[in-house]
C-alpha positions in Angstrom: 12.0 5.4 10.7 14.5 8.5 9.5 12.0 11.7 8.1 9.2 12.5 5.9 11.2 11.4 3.0 11.9 7.6 4.0 8.2 7.2 4.9 7.6 8.1 1.4 9.1 6.0 0.0 8.0 3.0 1.9 4.6 3.7 1.3 5.6 3.8 -2.0 8.1 0.6 -2.6 5.1 -1.7 -0.2 2.4 -0.4 -2.4 4.5 -0.8 -6.2 5.9 -4.2 -4.5 1.9 -5.6 -3.9 1.1 -3.7 -7.4 3.6 -5.8 -9.0 3.2 -9.0 -7.2 -0.6 -8.9 -9.0 1.0 -8.1 -12.3 3.3 -11.0 -11.9 0.3 -13.4 -11.3 -2.1 -12.0 -13.7 1.0 -13.0 -16.5 1.4 -16.6 -14.8 -2.9 -17.4 -14.1 -3.7 -15.8 -17.7 -7.0 -18.6 -18.5 -8.8 -17.1 -14.3 -9.7 -13.9 -13.8 -8.3 -10.9 -13.4 -11.8 -9.0 -12.0 -10.5 -10.0 -8.4 -6.7 -9.3 -9.2 -7.3 -5.7 -10.3 -9.8 -5.0 -7.1 -6.9 -5.6 -4.7 -4.9 -2.6 -7.3 -7.6 -0.8 -7.3 -7.5 -0.3 -2.8 -3.4 -0.2 -3.7 -3.6 2.5 -5.0 -6.8 4.1 -2.5 -3.9 3.1 0.0 -1.5 4.8 -1.3 -3.4 8.1 -1.9 -4.6 8.0 1.6 -1.4 7.0 3.3 0.1 10.5 0.9 -2.9 12.3 1.9 -1.8 11.7 5.8 1.7 12.4 5.4 1.2 15.2 4.0 -1.4 16.9 6.3 0.1 19.8 7.6 -2.6 20.4 10.4 -1.2 17.3 13.3 0.5 18.8 16.6 1.5 15.6 17.8 4.0 14.5 14.3 5.6 11.9 15.7 2.9 9.8 17.0 1.2 10.5 13.8 4.3 9.3 11.5 3.6 6.9 14.0 0.4 5.7 13.1 1.1 6.2 9.1 2.9 3.5 9.1 1.6 1.5 11.3 -1.0 1.6 8.6 1.2 1.2 5.9 2.1 -2.3 7.4 -1.3 -3.7 8.0 -2.7 -2.5 4.9 0.2 -4.0 3.0 -0.3 -7.5 5.1 -3.8 -7.2 4.0 -3.2 -7.0 0.8 -1.0 -9.6 0.0 -2.9 -11.9 1.7 -5.4 -10.6 -0.6 -2.7 -11.3 -3.1 -2.4 -14.8 -1.9 -5.7 -16.1 -2.0 -6.1 -15.7 -6.0 
């Protein structure tokens, strides 16, 4: 991880790609109910807001460990969201 700007870009790209994947699924499956897919989008947006708030937190003492934890959290939550998309 290079810097805070790169971490913010990673968060944006990962969660943006997940939301885009949900839209593609909805477009390909117009005959299915979209409540579950909309819930995945809402969860991705909530995750984005949560992670960006953590990145912008200025009261952190050990910044390196804090940003590594955020990066790990992004990976874990991203994988969980992808699994939910695959189950749709």
